[in-house]
Residue, then its C-alpha position, 0 to 999 in steps of 0.5 A: x355078393x348077390x348074383x341075382x335079383x328076384x323082382x316082384x311084379x305087381x306093386x314093384x315093377x307094375x301098377x294095377x289100375x283096379x278100377x279099370x280092371x273091374x270095369x273090364x271084368x264087369x263088361x265080360x259078365x254083361x256080355x254073357x248076361x250075368x249079374x256083374x256082382x255075382x261074377x265078381x264074387x266068383x272071381x274072388x272065390x276062384x282066386x286061389x285056385x287060379x293063382x296056382x293054375x289049378x284049372x289050366x289055361x285062361x279060358x279054363x279059368x274063365x269057365x270056372x268063374x262063370x260056372x259059379x255065377x251062371x246056371x245056364x248051358x256050358x259056354x262054348x270053347x270058341x266063346x271062352x277063347x274070345x273072352x280070354x282074349x278080351x280079359x288079356x286085353x283088359x289086363x293090358x289096358x289096366x296095368x302100367x309100368x312104373x316110370x322107374x321100372x325099365x331104367x332100373x332093369x337096364x341098370x341092374x342088367x348092365x351091372x352083371x346081375x341076373x334078373x327074374x320076375x317072380x310073381x304070384x299071378x293068375x294067367x291073365x295077370x301073368x300075361x302082362x309080362x309079355x304085353x309090356x315087353x318085360x320078358x326080354x329084359x330078364x333072365x326068367x319069368x317065374x309065375x305061380x300059375x305056371x309053377x303051381x306054388x305061391x311065394x315063398x315056395x315060388x322063390x325056391x323054384x326061381x333059384x333052382x331055375x337060375x342054378x343059384x343058392x338063396x344066399x346068391x339072390x335078393x328079393x325086391x318086393x312091396x310086401x313086407x310079409x313076403x320079404x320076411x319069408x324070403x329072409x327066413x330062407x336066407x334070401x336078401x331083401x329090399x322093400x319097395x315103398x313108393x309112398x313113404x317109409x314105414x319105420x318098422x319095415x325099414x328096421x327089418x328090410x332096406x327100403x328104396x322108393x325108386x327102383x333105380x336106387x337098387x343098383x347102388x344098394x346091390x352093386x356099388x355098396x357090396x364091396x364095402x361089406x366084404x371083410 
């Protein structure tokens, strides 16, 4: 029987509003007098390193981004701190909870399941967990920028922190490739597909279109599987 649910963040619990996020990043670049297109390219080129926390804090991430787009004097720590606050606010405005997220977390927790948010995320993206009030609703939050590894290795980090085996947990994610990797590790899988069912994915992973369906799938259906 599954004892824990590992929940992806973006595309599963929350929806990123990319137009708003890009608008906020453009504003940061313009505040420094940078070419916005060059700054956005720098965000892309530093993406992998930022996702695994290579630079350190969010302010350090921004220093790395802007140093690639600007050949001027280094940005002062005080200004970087202000820009980091602006970027966190940008993500607070540019991400919203799916309507089914909070009810689903409540249902799963009331069913006795342990919950962890497990996300490939840079520092600014991971900050939305606290901004949206999700941290008190789960047992742990495991972000790649803090752990230094991405999924699927990040799933192992989450299991060790929960003190569980792979067979104890199920991953809920909107990316079939992540679920394929989890399945190879022995973790149960459930695909979140909000815009219709892809038959090829459904043949490999159980599919839900609403997170509130997870309680039925993980709890009420479980006893029927026992011999």
